[in-house]
Residue frames as qw, qx, qy, qz and C-alpha x, y, z in Angstrom:
[[0.084, -0.827, 0.548, 0.092, -50.85, 113.18, 52.91],
 [0.792, 0.335, -0.510, -0.029, -48.63, 110.60, 51.27],
 [0.887, -0.441, -0.116, 0.075, -47.28, 107.97, 53.63],
 [0.746, 0.122, -0.128, 0.642, -43.58, 108.77, 52.91],
 [0.055, 0.612, -0.052, 0.788, -44.13, 112.51, 53.51],
 [0.667, -0.647, -0.101, -0.357, -46.01, 111.72, 56.75],
 [0.904, -0.255, -0.147, 0.310, -43.13, 109.54, 58.02],
 [0.518, 0.342, -0.107, 0.777, -40.55, 112.24, 57.17],
 [0.244, -0.693, -0.022, -0.677, -42.63, 114.83, 59.06],
 [0.827, -0.542, -0.116, -0.093, -42.80, 112.57, 62.13],
 [0.829, -0.003, -0.134, 0.543, -39.02, 112.04, 61.98],
 [0.254, 0.533, -0.060, 0.805, -38.39, 115.78, 61.78],
 [0.504, -0.695, -0.047, -0.510, -40.65, 116.45, 64.77],
 [0.909, -0.367, -0.135, 0.146, -38.91, 113.74, 66.78],
 [0.673, 0.210, -0.124, 0.699, -35.48, 115.19, 65.98],
 [0.024, -0.649, 0.021, -0.761, -36.61, 118.67, 66.95],
 [0.693, -0.644, -0.082, -0.313, -37.99, 117.45, 70.27],
 [0.899, -0.174, -0.168, 0.365, -34.62, 115.84, 71.05],
 [0.392, 0.536, -0.156, 0.731, -32.79, 119.16, 70.82],
 [0.336, -0.331, -0.550, 0.689, -32.03, 120.92, 74.12],
 [0.033, 0.878, 0.476, 0.034, -34.56, 123.67, 74.86],
 [0.318, 0.514, -0.056, 0.794, -33.53, 127.26, 74.27],
 [0.359, -0.465, -0.563, 0.582, -33.26, 128.92, 77.69],
 [0.027, 0.874, 0.328, 0.358, -35.38, 132.04, 77.98],
 [0.238, 0.443, -0.334, 0.797, -33.75, 135.15, 79.38],
 [0.420, -0.431, -0.719, 0.347, -34.36, 135.33, 83.10],
 [0.214, -0.830, -0.109, -0.503, -36.09, 137.97, 85.18],
 [0.582, 0.060, -0.559, 0.588, -33.40, 138.53, 87.80],
 [0.441, -0.853, -0.189, -0.207, -34.22, 139.75, 91.30],
 [0.545, 0.372, -0.390, 0.642, -31.21, 141.57, 92.78],
 [0.563, -0.774, -0.267, 0.111, -30.95, 142.05, 96.54],
 [0.381, 0.561, -0.274, 0.682, -28.71, 145.02, 97.41],
 [0.611, -0.565, -0.508, 0.222, -28.21, 144.86, 101.20],
 [0.344, -0.274, -0.132, 0.888, -27.44, 148.58, 101.51],
 [0.235, 0.801, 0.322, -0.447, -29.13, 151.90, 100.91],
 [0.636, 0.702, 0.191, 0.257, -28.79, 153.59, 97.49],
 [0.106, 0.968, -0.197, 0.112, -25.60, 155.43, 96.62],
 [0.517, -0.655, 0.548, 0.062, -22.91, 153.11, 97.97],
 [0.021, 0.484, -0.818, -0.311, -20.52, 150.53, 96.56],
 [0.338, 0.153, 0.927, -0.052, -22.89, 147.57, 96.76],
 [0.459, 0.685, 0.380, -0.420, -25.65, 149.58, 95.08],
 [0.270, 0.736, -0.420, -0.457, -23.32, 150.68, 92.28],
 [0.118, -0.295, 0.930, 0.183, -22.05, 147.12, 91.84],
 [0.426, 0.323, 0.818, -0.209, -25.52, 145.54, 91.78],
 [0.474, 0.748, 0.215, -0.411, -26.91, 147.97, 89.25],
 [0.168, 0.665, -0.609, -0.400, -23.81, 147.74, 87.03],
 [0.222, -0.098, 0.966, 0.087, -24.10, 143.93, 87.07],
 [0.483, 0.517, 0.618, -0.342, -27.82, 144.20, 86.28],
 [0.416, 0.765, -0.164, -0.464, -27.11, 146.32, 83.20],
 [0.052, 0.499, -0.823, -0.268, -24.42, 143.85, 82.11],
 [0.391, 0.133, 0.902, -0.127, -26.77, 140.87, 82.58],
 [0.531, 0.669, 0.368, -0.367, -29.31, 142.56, 80.33],
 [0.281, 0.755, -0.432, -0.405, -26.72, 143.57, 77.73],
 [0.136, -0.335, 0.920, 0.149, -25.44, 139.97, 77.60],
 [0.605, -0.021, -0.531, -0.593, -28.95, 138.68, 76.94],
 [0.297, -0.042, -0.911, 0.284, -28.93, 136.52, 80.07],
 [0.025, 0.459, 0.661, -0.593, -31.60, 138.65, 81.73],
 [0.102, 0.616, 0.576, 0.528, -34.72, 140.11, 80.15],
 [0.252, -0.818, -0.058, -0.514, -35.26, 142.33, 83.18],
 [0.509, -0.014, -0.616, 0.601, -33.61, 143.05, 86.53],
 [0.394, -0.805, -0.216, -0.387, -35.45, 144.33, 89.59],
 [0.384, 0.322, -0.549, 0.668, -33.57, 145.77, 92.57],
 [0.602, -0.705, -0.342, -0.153, -34.39, 145.65, 96.26],
 [0.260, 0.518, -0.466, 0.669, -32.32, 147.91, 98.57],
 [0.729, -0.620, -0.258, -0.132, -32.36, 146.85, 102.22],
 [0.339, 0.602, -0.473, 0.547, -29.65, 148.59, 104.23],
 [0.577, -0.665, 0.223, -0.418, -28.45, 148.09, 107.77],
 [0.800, -0.438, 0.406, -0.044, -26.15, 146.04, 110.00],
 [0.141, -0.555, 0.718, 0.396, -23.37, 145.73, 107.38],
 [0.451, 0.196, -0.688, -0.534, -25.75, 143.91, 105.04],
 [0.044, 0.029, 0.960, -0.275, -27.16, 141.52, 107.65],
 [0.472, 0.378, 0.425, -0.674, -30.71, 142.88, 107.30],
 [0.583, 0.490, -0.366, -0.535, -30.64, 142.36, 103.55],
 [0.213, 0.272, -0.938, -0.026, -29.05, 138.94, 104.01],
 [0.282, 0.152, 0.819, -0.476, -31.88, 137.91, 106.37],
 [0.585, 0.482, 0.145, -0.636, -34.51, 139.08, 103.88],
 [0.468, 0.489, -0.636, -0.370, -32.72, 137.28, 101.05],
 [0.053, 0.169, -0.974, 0.140, -32.30, 134.02, 102.97],
 [0.310, 0.273, 0.761, -0.500, -35.91, 133.97, 104.19],
 [0.509, 0.589, 0.225, -0.586, -37.61, 135.31, 101.08],
 [0.471, 0.621, -0.470, -0.414, -35.73, 133.78, 98.14],
 [0.557, -0.251, 0.790, -0.039, -35.49, 130.08, 98.98],
 [0.612, 0.211, 0.738, 0.191, -35.12, 127.84, 95.91],
 [0.416, 0.862, 0.142, -0.252, -35.32, 130.84, 93.54],
 [0.779, 0.051, 0.319, 0.537, -32.84, 130.23, 90.68],
 [0.345, 0.689, 0.232, 0.594, -33.17, 133.85, 89.46],
 [0.382, -0.921, -0.067, -0.046, -32.27, 135.60, 92.73],
 [0.660, 0.305, -0.275, 0.630, -28.90, 137.25, 93.35],
 [0.432, -0.886, -0.134, 0.100, -27.51, 139.14, 96.34],
 [0.408, 0.716, -0.324, 0.465, -24.57, 141.56, 96.27],
 [0.757, -0.646, -0.019, 0.095, -22.11, 141.01, 99.14],
 [0.557, 0.635, -0.349, 0.406, -18.45, 141.29, 100.03],
 [0.490, 0.129, -0.592, 0.626, -15.81, 141.84, 102.69],
 [0.245, -0.333, 0.231, -0.881, -18.03, 144.34, 104.51],
 [0.807, -0.269, -0.232, -0.473, -20.69, 141.69, 105.11],
 [0.781, -0.011, -0.551, 0.293, -18.09, 139.33, 106.58],
 [0.214, 0.231, -0.443, 0.839, -16.95, 142.07, 108.96],
 [0.494, -0.311, 0.032, -0.811, -20.53, 142.81, 109.96],
 [0.867, -0.193, -0.413, -0.199, -21.24, 139.15, 110.69],
 [0.616, 0.089, -0.561, 0.546, -18.12, 138.96, 112.86],
 [0.040, 0.165, -0.385, 0.907, -19.05, 142.02, 114.94],
 [0.524, -0.157, 0.003, -0.837, -22.85, 141.76, 114.89],
 [0.090, -0.020, 0.986, -0.140, -23.37, 137.99, 115.12],
 [0.562, 0.057, -0.109, -0.818, -26.74, 138.12, 113.29],
 [0.727, -0.013, 0.593, -0.346, -29.24, 135.23, 113.49],
 [0.860, 0.498, 0.085, -0.072, -28.74, 134.43, 109.79],
 [0.554, -0.497, 0.508, 0.435, -25.49, 133.21, 108.28],
 [0.331, 0.627, -0.449, -0.544, -23.92, 133.67, 104.87],
 [0.103, -0.196, 0.964, 0.148, -23.53, 129.88, 104.63],
 [0.479, 0.413, 0.685, -0.361, -27.33, 129.65, 104.22],
 [0.532, 0.744, -0.048, -0.402, -27.05, 131.28, 100.78],
 [0.901, 0.199, 0.300, 0.244, -25.24, 129.93, 97.70],
 [0.292, -0.626, 0.342, 0.637, -21.81, 131.27, 96.61],
 [0.701, 0.667, 0.252, 0.003, -21.75, 132.35, 92.94],
 [0.682, 0.450, 0.016, 0.576, -18.83, 134.65, 92.13],
 [0.356, -0.649, -0.042, 0.670, -16.37, 137.24, 93.36],
 [0.484, 0.809, 0.298, 0.148, -16.45, 140.19, 90.96],
 [0.319, 0.802, -0.135, 0.486, -14.10, 143.02, 91.88],
 [0.633, -0.396, -0.323, 0.581, -11.56, 144.33, 94.34],
 [0.094, 0.846, 0.086, 0.518, -11.28, 147.95, 95.46],
 [0.502, -0.087, -0.471, 0.720, -9.30, 149.93, 98.00],
 [0.210, -0.857, -0.445, 0.152, -10.56, 152.50, 100.46],
 [0.325, 0.452, -0.063, 0.828, -9.72, 156.18, 100.47],
 [0.316, -0.638, -0.502, 0.491, -9.90, 158.48, 103.50],
 [0.203, 0.575, 0.271, 0.745, -11.09, 162.04, 102.91],
 [0.141, -0.405, -0.435, 0.791, -11.72, 165.33, 104.70],
 [0.256, 0.860, 0.441, -0.002, -14.44, 167.84, 103.84],
 [0.521, 0.563, 0.056, 0.639, -12.84, 170.71, 101.89],
 [0.139, -0.809, 0.083, -0.566, -13.39, 173.23, 104.68],
 [0.848, -0.438, -0.249, 0.167, -11.85, 171.07, 107.42],
 [0.193, -0.925, 0.326, -0.032, -9.21, 172.76, 109.63],
 [0.701, -0.319, 0.594, 0.233, -7.22, 169.53, 109.26],
 [0.447, 0.711, -0.329, -0.433, -5.33, 169.27, 105.97],
 [0.455, 0.446, -0.766, -0.084, -3.34, 166.03, 105.96],
 [0.851, -0.229, -0.470, -0.051, -3.32, 162.52, 107.41],
 [0.477, 0.125, -0.514, 0.702, -0.51, 163.73, 109.70],
 [0.259, -0.315, 0.167, -0.898, -2.92, 166.34, 111.11],
 [0.797, -0.270, -0.295, -0.453, -5.54, 163.64, 111.69],
 [0.786, -0.043, -0.542, 0.296, -3.03, 161.38, 113.46],
 [0.225, 0.227, -0.429, 0.845, -1.84, 164.22, 115.71],
 [0.501, -0.305, 0.044, -0.809, -5.41, 165.03, 116.69],
 [0.859, -0.156, -0.443, -0.202, -6.14, 161.33, 117.23],
 [0.617, 0.060, -0.579, 0.530, -3.19, 161.05, 119.61],
 [0.055, -0.258, 0.320, -0.910, -4.28, 164.15, 121.57],
 [0.505, 0.103, 0.496, -0.699, -7.94, 163.14, 121.89],
 [0.114, 0.040, 0.936, 0.331, -9.11, 159.94, 120.15],
 [0.192, 0.581, 0.761, -0.218, -12.79, 160.69, 120.70],
 [0.138, 0.703, 0.037, -0.696, -12.56, 164.09, 118.99],
 [0.137, 0.335, -0.697, -0.619, -11.87, 162.47, 115.62],
 [0.729, 0.263, 0.455, -0.439, -15.12, 161.15, 114.15],
 [0.091, -0.215, 0.839, 0.492, -14.50, 158.50, 111.50],
 [0.663, 0.341, 0.249, -0.618, -17.49, 158.19, 109.16],
 [0.162, 0.294, -0.843, -0.421, -18.13, 155.24, 106.87],
 [0.633, -0.119, -0.623, -0.444, -20.16, 152.11, 106.27],
 [0.806, -0.485, -0.177, -0.289, -21.64, 149.79, 108.86],
 [0.487, -0.664, 0.552, -0.130, -19.73, 148.62, 111.90],
 [0.779, -0.107, 0.601, 0.146, -17.25, 146.00, 110.72],
 [0.651, 0.757, 0.059, -0.003, -16.83, 147.57, 107.26],
 [0.803, 0.193, -0.045, 0.561, -13.37, 147.71, 105.71],
 [0.149, 0.697, -0.111, 0.692, -13.09, 151.44, 106.44],
 [0.652, -0.690, 0.083, -0.303, -13.97, 150.76, 110.09],
 [0.942, -0.176, 0.033, 0.283, -11.32, 148.03, 110.26],
 [0.593, 0.472, -0.046, 0.650, -8.78, 150.32, 108.53],
 [0.187, -0.808, 0.103, -0.550, -9.48, 153.15, 111.01],
 [0.820, -0.555, 0.120, -0.076, -8.88, 150.76, 113.92],
 [0.890, 0.097, 0.039, 0.444, -5.67, 149.52, 112.28],
 [0.304, 0.702, -0.084, 0.639, -4.45, 153.12, 111.79],
 [0.487, -0.779, 0.135, -0.371, -5.10, 153.87, 115.46],
 [0.930, -0.322, 0.109, 0.137, -3.21, 150.78, 116.55],
 [0.764, 0.358, 0.010, 0.537, -0.26, 151.60, 114.26],
 [0.165, 0.686, -0.137, 0.696, 0.12, 155.13, 115.67],
 [0.295, 0.070, -0.709, 0.636, -0.11, 154.01, 119.28],
 [0.452, -0.160, 0.171, -0.861, -3.75, 154.76, 120.05],
 [0.344, 0.096, 0.894, -0.273, -6.08, 152.20, 121.64],
 [0.134, -0.144, -0.712, -0.674, -8.36, 151.08, 118.74],
 [0.190, -0.547, -0.807, 0.116, -11.23, 150.63, 121.20],
 [0.123, -0.604, -0.293, 0.731, -11.20, 154.42, 121.74],
 [0.084, 0.042, 0.492, 0.866, -11.81, 155.43, 118.12],
 [0.375, 0.444, 0.416, -0.700, -15.05, 157.32, 117.52],
 [0.072, 0.020, 0.808, 0.584, -16.56, 155.53, 114.53],
 [0.493, 0.352, 0.284, -0.743, -19.90, 156.70, 113.10],
 [0.294, 0.093, 0.899, 0.311, -21.59, 154.02, 110.98],
 [0.455, 0.344, -0.060, -0.819, -23.97, 154.83, 108.12],
 [0.739, 0.215, 0.604, -0.206, -26.45, 152.55, 106.36],
 [0.718, 0.543, 0.356, 0.251, -25.33, 153.54, 102.85],
 [0.555, 0.062, 0.147, 0.816, -22.86, 155.56, 100.83],
 [0.012, 0.699, 0.339, 0.629, -25.33, 158.38, 100.23],
 [0.540, -0.815, -0.203, -0.044, -25.75, 159.01, 103.97],
 [0.734, -0.361, 0.046, 0.574, -21.99, 158.90, 104.57],
 [0.415, 0.353, 0.262, 0.796, -21.30, 161.37, 101.74],
 [0.195, -0.813, -0.290, -0.465, -23.90, 163.81, 103.10],
 [0.673, -0.708, -0.117, 0.179, -22.35, 163.60, 106.59],
 [0.677, -0.123, 0.140, 0.712, -18.83, 164.24, 105.26],
 [0.233, 0.505, 0.302, 0.774, -19.85, 167.16, 103.04],
 [0.361, -0.811, -0.273, -0.371, -21.88, 168.59, 105.92],
 [0.157, 0.572, -0.549, 0.589, -18.92, 168.42, 108.31],
 [0.779, -0.450, 0.049, -0.434, -20.75, 166.05, 110.64],
 [0.944, -0.215, 0.066, 0.243, -17.75, 163.71, 110.73],
 [0.271, -0.798, 0.369, 0.391, -14.05, 164.53, 110.81],
 [0.021, -0.409, 0.807, 0.426, -12.78, 161.91, 108.37],
 [0.839, 0.253, 0.129, -0.464, -14.70, 159.84, 105.83],
 [0.204, -0.372, 0.870, 0.253, -13.73, 156.47, 104.44],
 [0.804, 0.355, 0.347, -0.327, -15.07, 154.34, 101.58],
 [0.731, 0.208, 0.488, 0.430, -14.21, 152.79, 98.24],
 [0.233, -0.280, 0.235, 0.901, -12.51, 155.33, 95.97],
 [0.034, 0.355, 0.697, 0.622, -15.32, 155.15, 93.41],
 [0.208, -0.742, -0.633, 0.080, -17.88, 156.45, 95.93],
 [0.267, -0.795, -0.114, 0.533, -15.94, 159.66, 96.60],
 [0.572, 0.093, 0.412, 0.703, -14.29, 160.18, 93.20],
 [0.167, 0.718, 0.407, 0.539, -16.60, 162.90, 91.86],
 [0.372, -0.916, -0.150, -0.013, -16.47, 164.87, 95.13],
 [0.655, -0.436, 0.226, 0.575, -12.67, 164.63, 95.21],
 [0.469, 0.315, 0.449, 0.692, -12.50, 165.78, 91.59],
 [0.021, -0.833, -0.363, -0.417, -14.84, 168.73, 92.27],
 [0.244, 0.413, -0.396, 0.783, -12.79, 169.83, 95.28],
 [0.606, -0.564, -0.081, -0.556, -15.57, 169.22, 97.82],
 [0.899, -0.428, 0.080, 0.051, -13.48, 166.52, 99.49],
 [0.142, 0.792, -0.593, 0.033, -9.72, 166.37, 100.10],
 [0.964, 0.016, -0.267, 0.000, -8.25, 162.88, 99.68],
 [0.403, -0.795, 0.443, -0.099, -5.73, 161.98, 102.39],
 [0.161, -0.433, 0.884, 0.072, -4.66, 158.39, 101.72],
 [0.828, 0.110, -0.351, -0.423, -5.57, 155.10, 100.07],
 [0.739, -0.426, 0.485, -0.192, -5.31, 151.68, 101.73],
 [0.910, 0.404, -0.093, 0.011, -3.58, 150.05, 98.76],
 [0.823, -0.268, 0.154, 0.477, 0.00, 148.76, 98.61],
 [0.370, -0.036, 0.306, 0.876, 0.83, 151.21, 95.80],
 [0.251, 0.377, 0.081, -0.888, -0.90, 154.31, 94.43],
 [0.611, 0.476, 0.616, -0.145, -4.02, 153.60, 92.39],
 [0.437, 0.198, 0.540, 0.691, -3.70, 153.92, 88.63],
 [0.063, 0.571, 0.395, 0.717, -4.52, 157.44, 87.53],
 [0.468, -0.820, -0.292, -0.152, -5.16, 158.58, 91.11],
 [0.396, 0.506, -0.391, 0.659, -2.67, 160.99, 92.67],
 [0.622, -0.668, 0.086, -0.399, -3.36, 160.08, 96.29],
 [0.162, 0.521, -0.797, 0.259, -0.57, 158.75, 98.57],
 [0.733, -0.232, -0.637, -0.060, -0.87, 155.41, 100.33],
 [0.638, -0.754, 0.038, -0.149, -0.92, 155.10, 104.10],
 [0.898, -0.159, 0.058, 0.407, 2.38, 153.23, 103.88],
 [0.474, 0.566, 0.027, 0.674, 3.99, 156.18, 102.07],
 [0.213, -0.765, 0.082, -0.602, 3.03, 158.29, 105.07],
 [0.106, 0.403, -0.769, 0.485, 4.63, 155.96, 107.59],
 [0.665, -0.107, 0.442, -0.592, 1.45, 154.11, 108.58],
 [0.057, 0.239, -0.940, -0.238, 1.88, 150.41, 107.85],
 [0.533, 0.310, 0.638, -0.461, -1.74, 149.62, 106.92],
 [0.272, 0.164, -0.649, -0.691, -3.05, 148.02, 103.71],
 [0.403, 0.246, 0.801, -0.369, -6.55, 146.60, 103.30],
 [0.138, -0.014, -0.665, -0.733, -8.55, 145.62, 100.24],
 [0.519, 0.252, 0.483, -0.659, -12.30, 145.48, 99.75],
 [0.027, 0.015, -0.864, -0.503, -13.81, 142.86, 97.44],
 [0.589, 0.195, 0.250, -0.743, -17.38, 142.44, 96.22],
 [0.033, 0.049, -0.950, -0.306, -19.27, 139.46, 94.87],
 [0.645, -0.086, -0.134, -0.747, -22.68, 137.84, 94.47],
 [0.219, -0.040, 0.946, -0.234, -24.50, 134.92, 96.08],
 [0.427, -0.196, -0.652, -0.596, -27.52, 132.94, 94.92],
 [0.658, -0.410, 0.047, -0.630, -30.56, 131.89, 96.92],
 [0.395, -0.298, 0.827, -0.267, -30.64, 129.08, 99.50],
 [0.687, 0.169, 0.654, -0.268, -31.69, 125.66, 98.27],
 [0.631, 0.624, -0.239, -0.394, -30.96, 125.99, 94.56],
 [0.975, 0.036, 0.191, 0.104, -29.63, 122.88, 92.83],
 [0.557, -0.400, 0.426, 0.590, -26.08, 122.36, 91.63],
 [0.429, 0.414, 0.590, 0.545, -27.31, 122.73, 88.03],
 [0.001, -0.932, -0.333, -0.141, -29.11, 125.98, 88.85],
 [0.447, -0.783, 0.161, 0.402, -26.00, 127.30, 90.60],
 [0.562, -0.066, 0.536, 0.627, -23.95, 126.43, 87.50],
 [0.278, 0.684, 0.528, 0.420, -26.43, 128.24, 85.22],
 [0.199, -0.964, -0.163, 0.071, -26.44, 131.31, 87.46],
 [0.549, -0.568, 0.317, 0.525, -22.63, 131.36, 87.56],
 [0.504, 0.205, 0.573, 0.613, -22.40, 131.09, 83.78],
 [0.110, 0.872, 0.420, 0.229, -24.89, 133.97, 83.41],
 [0.340, -0.904, 0.042, 0.256, -22.80, 136.19, 85.69],
 [0.582, -0.319, 0.467, 0.584, -19.51, 135.27, 83.98],
 [0.411, 0.513, 0.562, 0.502, -21.07, 136.03, 80.58],
 [0.054, -0.960, -0.270, -0.057, -22.23, 139.43, 81.88],
 [0.492, -0.735, 0.190, 0.427, -18.69, 140.25, 83.03],
 [0.549, 0.002, 0.531, 0.646, -17.53, 140.10, 79.40],
 [0.268, 0.809, 0.491, 0.180, -19.87, 142.84, 78.20],
 [0.307, 0.496, 0.011, 0.812, -19.03, 146.41, 77.25],
 [0.429, -0.765, -0.153, -0.454, -21.34, 147.66, 80.01],
 [0.825, -0.529, -0.077, 0.184, -19.30, 145.87, 82.68],
 [0.689, 0.147, 0.011, 0.709, -15.95, 146.95, 81.20],
 [0.048, 0.664, 0.088, 0.741, -17.12, 150.56, 81.29],
 [0.633, -0.730, -0.123, -0.228, -18.23, 150.15, 84.93],
 [0.850, -0.241, -0.079, 0.462, -14.78, 148.82, 85.87],
 [0.473, 0.328, 0.047, 0.817, -13.08, 151.81, 84.27],
 [0.199, -0.731, -0.175, -0.629, -15.50, 154.41, 85.62],
 [0.689, -0.689, -0.039, -0.224, -15.30, 153.16, 89.21],
 [0.139, 0.692, -0.672, 0.225, -11.61, 152.21, 89.29],
 [0.884, -0.242, 0.317, -0.245, -12.53, 148.61, 90.17],
 [0.037, 0.502, -0.844, -0.187, -9.98, 145.84, 89.71],
 [0.840, 0.037, -0.372, -0.394, -11.40, 142.66, 88.11],
 [0.168, -0.409, 0.838, -0.320, -11.08, 139.80, 90.61],
 [0.804, 0.013, -0.240, -0.544, -13.31, 137.06, 89.19],
 [0.001, -0.236, 0.948, -0.214, -13.48, 133.83, 91.16],
 [0.743, -0.093, -0.188, -0.635, -16.21, 131.17, 90.98],
 [0.841, -0.009, -0.533, -0.094, -17.11, 127.69, 92.20],
 [0.831, -0.412, -0.286, 0.242, -15.22, 125.92, 94.96],
 [0.531, 0.184, -0.151, 0.813, -12.37, 128.44, 94.71],
 [0.178, -0.558, -0.047, -0.809, -14.72, 131.31, 95.57],
 [0.763, -0.541, -0.276, -0.222, -16.27, 129.32, 98.42],
 [0.800, -0.192, -0.254, 0.508, -12.82, 128.61, 99.90],
 [0.292, 0.388, -0.065, 0.872, -11.78, 132.24, 99.44],
 [0.425, -0.648, -0.135, -0.617, -14.77, 133.45, 101.48],
 [0.853, -0.459, -0.239, 0.068, -13.99, 131.00, 104.30],
 [0.706, 0.012, -0.161, 0.690, -10.32, 132.01, 104.35],
 [0.103, 0.497, 0.013, 0.862, -11.07, 135.74, 104.21],
 [0.605, -0.667, -0.231, -0.369, -13.58, 135.41, 107.05],
 [0.842, -0.372, -0.193, 0.341, -10.87, 133.85, 109.24],
 [0.537, 0.200, -0.035, 0.819, -8.30, 136.45, 108.18],
 [0.143, -0.636, -0.135, -0.746, -10.65, 139.40, 108.81],
 [0.717, -0.639, -0.244, -0.136, -11.60, 138.04, 112.21],
 [0.783, -0.195, -0.158, 0.569, -7.94, 137.74, 113.19],
 [0.291, 0.374, 0.041, 0.880, -7.29, 141.34, 112.04],
 [0.380, -0.672, -0.208, -0.601, -10.31, 142.63, 113.96],
 [0.804, -0.519, -0.248, 0.150, -9.28, 140.80, 117.14],
 [0.661, 0.004, -0.080, 0.746, -5.77, 142.24, 116.80],
 [0.096, 0.413, 0.105, 0.899, -7.23, 145.73, 116.33],
 [0.028, 0.125, 0.647, -0.752, -9.45, 145.46, 119.40],
 [0.452, -0.025, -0.263, -0.852, -12.74, 145.34, 117.49],
 [0.794, -0.175, -0.495, -0.307, -13.80, 141.86, 118.61]]
């Protein structure tokens, strides 16, 4: 090889080696701290599809671990994913409520905040064949005999549990006397409602939407300030019950990841939220985008934890 050609080749190789490496798509491991069929499961799998569509993830594997308002999944995530930059865990307001009531040995602060994704409101429903027809009927029965009204929903400390306690308090019933039946996942709760094993069911609207549309469930009220877009269900406030309560969902990264790894993970998630797959999930599930990242998300979680605890104390749950 001629000397000038050899020198040019060396220069080209040196320039190429100076370029930043192309990041390979990650194999994401998604912890869903709930059984299949619920809001966290739907959120985790929708995010997984969006991560793949965006090109950030080559594959996504899911691990469902329900129980204790997400605390069992949190413990598994904290203990089994240390320093893993490709691990994500779905979480949200329900997990904060569960930590407040259950006081588990692991804490959310051991994991790494990444992003808040969505906000959603709860809906309360009756099975179609229930002798009760309206929220007024439920309230009247609650006043007569609080224990006779079985409220079915997510784990103890979930937003539907808090909302049920708030409803009781607003109508003059001791919140400590409500008969709340907790389920490990949305699938179990839906089966219990359709089977008439609980009086009233509560969850995010998206979880009950198809059963409401098919007539198998009768929607009584939503916990939003105003009626949900495209959903003809009255609010609790419209019915004289001054209760509003939102439910947000987000994702955390593994314990011990570096600031740079946290930044990369956050950017991957934000990129996924711009995909068609995620937009379709928002529309299908009636989720409201509520994206928050970085220090703002971390502060939001701390503030919401304090706010939820105050509400739960006021409602006699703590």
